[in-house]
C-alpha positions in Angstrom: 15.1 -14.6 -6.2 15.6 -11.5 -4.6 16.8 -11.8 -0.8 15.0 -9.0 0.5 11.5 -10.8 -0.8 12.8 -12.9 2.4 12.0 -10.1 4.4 8.3 -9.8 3.0 6.5 -11.8 5.7 8.1 -10.5 8.5 7.4 -6.9 7.0 3.9 -7.9 6.9 3.6 -9.2 10.7 5.3 -5.7 11.5 2.7 -4.2 10.2 -0.4 -6.3 11.8 1.8 -4.9 15.1 2.1 -1.7 14.1 -1.3 -0.5 13.0 -3.0 -2.2 16.3 -0.3 -0.1 18.7 -0.8 3.1 16.8 -4.7 3.0 15.4 -5.8 5.9 17.2 -3.6 8.2 15.4 -3.8 6.4 12.4 -7.4 6.6 12.4 -7.2 10.6 13.4 -5.2 10.8 10.0 -7.4 8.4 8.2 -10.4 11.0 9.0 -8.4 14.1 9.2 -7.3 13.5 5.4 -10.3 11.9 4.0 -13.3 13.3 2.3 -16.6 12.7 4.5 -18.1 10.8 1.2 -14.7 9.0 0.3 -14.6 7.7 3.7 -14.9 3.5 4.2 -16.8 2.6 7.5 -13.9 -0.7 8.4 -11.3 0.9 6.3 -8.6 -0.2 8.7 -10.4 -3.9 9.4 -10.5 -4.4 5.8 -6.8 -3.9 4.9 -5.7 -6.0 8.6 -7.9 -8.8 7.0 -6.0 -8.8 3.9 -3.0 -8.2 5.0 -4.0 -11.4 7.7 -5.6 -13.0 4.4 -1.8 -12.5 2.5 0.0 -14.4 5.3 -2.4 -17.4 6.0 -2.4 -18.2 2.0 1.2 -18.0 2.1 1.9 -20.0 5.7 3.8 -22.6 3.9 6.3 -20.6 2.1 9.2 -19.1 3.5 8.4 -16.0 1.9 6.0 -14.0 -0.1 6.9 -13.3 -3.5 3.7 -12.9 -5.6 1.6 -9.9 -4.5 -2.3 -10.3 -5.8 -2.8 -6.6 -4.4 -1.3 -3.4 -3.6 -0.2 -3.0 0.6 1.8 -0.8 2.2 5.5 -1.9 1.2 4.6 -2.4 -2.1 5.5 -0.5 -5.5 2.5 -0.1 -7.7 2.8 -0.1 -11.4 0.1 2.1 -12.8 -0.5 2.9 -16.4 -2.3 6.2 -17.2 -4.8 4.9 -20.1 -5.0 8.7 -21.9 -1.5 9.5 -21.7 0.0 5.7 -22.6 2.5 6.1 -19.7 3.4 4.5 -16.7 4.4 5.8 -13.4 5.7 3.4 -10.1 4.3 4.3 -6.6 5.2 3.1 -3.0 2.8 2.5 -1.0 4.2 3.2 2.8 3.1 4.4 6.2 2.9 8.3 6.3 6.5 9.5 8.2 7.8 7.2 5.4 7.0 9.0 2.3 8.7 11.0 -0.2 6.8 12.1 -3.4 9.7 13.2 -5.3 10.9 9.3 -4.7 7.4 8.2 -5.5 6.7 7.1 -2.0 3.1 8.1 -0.7 1.2 7.3 1.8 -1.6 4.7 2.0 -3.4 7.5 3.4 -3.0 9.9 0.7 -5.8 10.5 -1.6 -3.9 8.8 -4.6 -2.6 6.1 -2.0 -5.8 5.5 -0.2 -7.4 4.4 -3.9 -4.6 1.9 -5.1 -4.8 0.3 -2.0 -5.8 -3.4 -2.0 -6.4 -3.0 -5.6 -5.3 -5.9 -7.9 -2.9 -6.8 -11.2 -5.3 -5.9 -13.9 -7.6 -3.7 -12.1 -9.1 -0.3 -14.1 -10.1 2.2 -11.8 -11.1 6.0 -12.1 -8.2 7.4 -10.4 -9.9 11.0 -8.4 -6.9 13.2 -9.3 -7.1 17.2 -8.4 -7.3 18.2 -11.7 -10.3 15.7 -12.3 -10.1 11.7 -12.8 -8.0 9.7 -15.3 -8.8 6.0 -15.7 -5.6 3.8 -15.0 -4.9 -0.1 -14.9 -2.6 -1.2 -12.5 0.1 -3.3 -14.5 2.0 -4.5 -11.5 2.7 -4.8 -7.9 6.4 -5.6 -6.2 7.4 -6.0 -2.8 9.6 -3.0 -1.5 9.4 -3.2 2.0 12.6 -3.7 2.6 13.7 -0.3 1.0 11.3 1.3 3.2 13.0 -0.5 6.3 16.5 0.3 5.0 15.4 4.4 5.8 12.6 4.2 8.4 11.9 1.8 10.3 8.2 1.3 11.0 8.6 1.9 14.7 10.4 -0.8 16.1 7.5 -3.4 16.1 
């Protein structure tokens, strides 16, 4: 097992703290980056509840090795149905983005649409050129890569 996976529980606990401590700034970013018709009233509450559920369901384990959904700190492999090819995205916080490396903010248009999706789920992804059909093929933890470059502001 990948040693970095052992850090996954702590990473998600730190996420809860970070979001709680920075909620006003994150809400402002969400509102400024999300079209009115795409906004979810309880976007952050939904996400926080999902992370808490992930931690609770893995309470007796020393680490989280299976990720049923896309979370901040995970890499999601997306299958583009029409092009018959895959692309990886690392879902991260806004200050950790690196589009050339596939690191996209959970508040970006694509990041928002992928957040909390399940393996095997097919969605119509809205992109600037229209909509494309995609399927979530794989989800894995890569928060340790984000930590290496930029910590979630010291939780």
